Every structure is written in structure tokens, then in C-alpha cells.
Steps between C-alpha positions, in 0.01 A plus 500: 500500500707207634597416858828692491525780761481845340471868589214734422384849592171685534471809280226708657559851368537445126369153410540374145185616313245233419417489125124506530229505767513311828383135489124476453431307821632784717277790618461789252710731717794257525835634385857382499691647795827303495699233320726215605815476289858378517650845436369855444365533148492123436189326373288429809466159661166603650267798519322642802147641462297690758153654500387822661162391634526122546583305814798333335829676571657348186522217247813341353512384138781327318663663200484516204173303480330673800394164642361548855743391770332601825302765681578666832218614726498679833406279796540763771758752621843405361361166382450379142382175345656369179274290276576310181322594179231240573443633852704236684669647812876518464619688808420763760751785527526707817710801588599576859605868532834589651531706816755658731326472841457318733773308317625533143374260238523490124216489249419133443332343198351151531345279233299197613452276196181300470553128549782316674779747417659686790474877529780730389609812687714800406610795714587837347871573533772275636602537864851618405362758256274639773795508743709696251201725427458590867872541572557733203172691540657817653747532212256462211234709670750785520593444135132506395445824696800669338405376152143618544611848608740514204228394255269769641746775402624326187151420371579133449192271514705192597364267768764440766296273726612150598279197507504248781655153443280317252642157419242232570565126489197274513589166654320180590619235745708240319500678163717807553439825309215476247475870410760771557439873454824695455447863588802644316404357158127486588478151354347178627686168478249219464542122520202344315581157645417620850228763454208524258572777249152646555558537872848641436366768263214586737744540790727717288218729387368538854844572641591741221165672538564538873813704429419658163127545573365312200132581497302194598 
């Protein structure tokens, strides 16, 4: 992997099967729950493992050699610590939930890297996407209601629900966007020159798990 910006996605539902058991240093109950790849079906860039009974939400390993990249552990409600393979702290990731009252605010993800680097912050959805979402809400709610009633009589199992604005740009003062989640394509645009790849993958897995409910 060079320093050229690239896109990747998290495949959580049907990860590429691992040819063989999980790495020996992981707990016996560890299993692969997701992969990081450039496109669906491509050879993975990294694999995500999680255990059922351990305190570690997940581990990230590079592919295809399964070399340990980092581990992510819970440090409290909506707070996770990212550690390098040798245990060195890399960053603390926090999630601030969104709310409507007493004033609206978006979900915010923050990563505070260890050392002199400044923290990066990303808010779910752009302000103009949320404005359009609110303004058009009556129209698409009516459409969803009509489509749901139609599917009830037609027997169609289609899901007609709409998700809220999802695009998230992580920025740091003086460096611009270091990681960009694009909700339509569900891909992450990463700049390795400005953000450690291990922190980028950890952020992506946590954010994807928040929406897709990856078991952690």
C-alpha cells in the first residue's frame, strides 16, 4: 500500500471466507466478522475478527498474510481505544449521539491520536443533506406509507424505508479531509498521508457497525 488516496468498503454481511482457522494468537472463539476491500468480491485488504466472550470488540489483520494491524477495545460508553499490534496506543475514538431536542445535533465521531497529532472529527450527514431531508420528509413519508400498504396486499417483501443522511467527512485543522464516508456508494475515501491506515480502518469498522450492527 503506497501513500496514494484510495477508496475501500467494509463488507460485514458476507465477508470473503478465510482459508483456514483464525490466527493462533486470538482467543479460541474468535471469528472473522467483516473484511476491508476496494470493491465487493475483491481480495481483502484487511480482515476483522471478533470474539464472543472476550473484552476486545475486534482485531484488524492485514491480508493476505494476516499480520496483526491493531486491536480495538471498549473504554466506556461510546468510547474505544485503538492499539497497535505491540500494544502501543494509537488513538481514542468517541461517538457523540445525535439528538433532536433541546436543539438538533448530528452524530459526531472523534478520533484523538496518541502523540502530537491533532484530533479529527466527522459529523454524520452534511448540513445541506439534512436540510433537504427535513424539507422533503412529508413527501417521502407519504410515498413510504403508500408503498407499504401496496406491498401488504401485493405480498412484496421489499423494504421501502429511507435512511437518514450518512456522509461523514473526518477533518483535522490544517489538513482538510482525511477520511470521507460516502453514504450512496457506502465507501470510504482514505488519504494515508494524513491518517494512519490502522486508525482509518478502525473508524470505518466502528461507524459501519453503528449503522449495520456489526457484532462487537
